[in-house]
Every structure is written in structure tokens, then in C-alpha cells.
C-alpha positions in Angstrom: 272.5 -182.5 264.8 269.9 -180.9 266.8 272.4 -178.8 268.5 273.7 -177.5 264.8 269.6 -176.8 264.1 269.3 -175.0 267.7 272.1 -172.8 266.8 271.2 -172.3 262.6 267.5 -171.1 264.5 269.5 -169.1 266.9 271.5 -167.2 264.1 267.9 -166.7 261.7 266.7 -165.5 264.6 269.8 -163.3 265.8 269.6 -162.0 261.8 265.9 -160.9 262.3 266.4 -159.4 265.7 269.1 -157.3 263.5 266.7 -156.8 260.9 263.9 -155.9 263.4 266.6 -153.3 265.0 267.5 -151.7 261.9 264.1 -151.1 260.4 262.9 -149.4 263.9 266.0 -147.1 263.4 265.3 -145.9 260.4 261.2 -145.8 261.1 262.6 -143.4 263.9 264.4 -141.6 261.6 261.8 -141.2 259.3 259.5 -140.3 261.7 261.8 -137.3 263.0 262.2 -135.7 259.6 258.5 -135.9 259.1 258.1 -133.9 262.6 260.4 -131.8 261.6 258.8 -131.4 257.9 255.4 -130.6 259.8 257.0 -127.8 262.1 258.0 -125.9 259.2 254.9 -126.3 257.4 253.6 -125.3 260.9 255.6 -122.3 261.4 255.2 -121.2 257.7 251.2 -121.4 258.3 251.2 -119.8 261.5 253.3 -116.4 260.1 250.7 -116.8 257.5 247.9 -116.5 259.8 249.6 -113.5 261.8 249.9 -111.7 258.2 246.3 -112.4 257.5 245.2 -111.3 261.0 247.1 -108.1 260.5 245.6 -107.2 257.4 242.1 -107.9 258.9 242.2 -105.9 261.4 243.7 -102.9 259.2 240.4 -103.6 257.3 238.2 -103.2 260.6 240.3 -100.1 261.5 239.6 -98.3 258.0 235.9 -99.7 258.2 235.6 -98.6 261.5 237.0 -95.0 260.7 234.8 -94.9 257.2 231.5 -95.9 259.5 232.7 -92.7 262.3 232.9 -90.4 259.2 229.6 -91.9 257.6 228.2 -90.9 260.6 229.7 -87.6 261.1 228.4 -86.8 257.2 224.8 -88.0 258.3 224.9 -85.5 261.3 226.2 -82.4 258.5 223.6 -83.4 255.9 220.3 -84.3 258.0 219.6 -80.5 258.9 219.7 -79.9 254.6 216.2 -80.8 253.7 214.8 -78.4 256.0 217.1 -75.9 254.8 216.1 -76.0 251.7 212.2 -75.9 252.6 213.1 -72.9 254.4 214.9 -71.4 251.1 211.9 -72.4 249.2 209.5 -70.9 251.2 211.5 -67.7 252.0 210.2 -65.6 249.2 206.6 -66.8 248.7 206.7 -64.1 245.1 209.2 -65.7 243.3 209.5 -69.7 242.1 210.3 -71.8 244.0 213.4 -73.7 243.8 211.6 -76.8 243.4 209.9 -75.6 240.2 213.0 -74.3 239.0 214.3 -77.8 239.6 210.8 -79.5 237.5 211.9 -76.8 234.6 215.3 -78.2 234.3 213.6 -81.8 234.2 211.5 -80.6 231.4 214.4 -79.2 229.8 214.9 -75.6 230.5 217.9 -73.9 229.8 219.9 -71.5 231.9 218.7 -68.6 230.2 214.9 -70.1 230.4 215.4 -70.5 234.3 217.0 -67.0 234.6 214.0 -65.5 233.2 211.6 -67.5 234.2 211.9 -68.1 238.1 214.3 -64.9 238.8 217.3 -66.9 239.7 220.7 -65.6 239.3 223.1 -66.6 236.5 225.1 -68.8 238.9 222.2 -70.5 241.0 220.6 -71.5 237.1 223.8 -72.7 236.1 224.4 -74.8 239.2 220.6 -76.1 239.1 221.1 -77.1 235.6 224.4 -78.6 236.8 223.0 -80.7 239.6 220.3 -82.2 237.1 222.8 -83.3 234.5 224.8 -84.9 237.4 221.3 -86.7 238.6 221.1 -87.6 234.8 224.2 -89.2 234.5 224.3 -91.1 238.0 
């Protein structure tokens, strides 16, 4: 009887070992599947990161070019106030452009500017349009 219970215990232990082996194999397959899925997700993520990096590089290049252009425009515009002052001071007998600008701000028409300031028709129209552009912005 002792031998029969020992054999039964060994058989039960063998089934447990087989069950444990089967479970280990299932876990191994599951781990491989999960690792494969993670690898695919990593590849998608890496591709997205590369795309975003390329877009960022494009934006940075555009910003650098825009900065260069702004610097060039600043260089071109910087002497304009001095030139305007020179123009205003060129003929002291006539009204200056700044006085004409004040009159436009007060609502003077193009004809008023040509008569009172001695501006040409095109200069008076330019002053009026500049004032309207500033007023609209």
C-alpha cells in the first residue's frame, strides 16, 4: 500500500511538473509576443520622432531665415528717420512733411494739403493714404 501511494504521489508530481512546464512555455510565448508588439510600437514611435524632428528643423531654418531678413530690413530702415529729418529741414520756407502729417491727422483733404503746404498732388495723396493706413491698423 505504501508503494501504491508513493507511485500515486509520483504520478501526481509528474502531472504537476508537466502542467508547470506547459505554463512556462505559454508564458515564454506570451513574453515573445509582447516583446514583438513593443518592438512594433517602438518603431512607430521612432518614426514619429524622426518626422517631428525634421519638421522642427524646417521651422528652425525658416526662423533663422526670417531673422536674417528682419535684420536686413532693420538695416535698410534705420537711416530713414534721419533722411526724413533732412527732407523736412531742406526748405524752411515751405511747410514740413511733419506739419502736413499733423494737418492730415486733423482731417485735412488732399486739396488742403496741396494749397496750404505746397505739396504736389501725389505727395498729398501719399500723406493721406499713409494716415489712413495708420488709422486702420
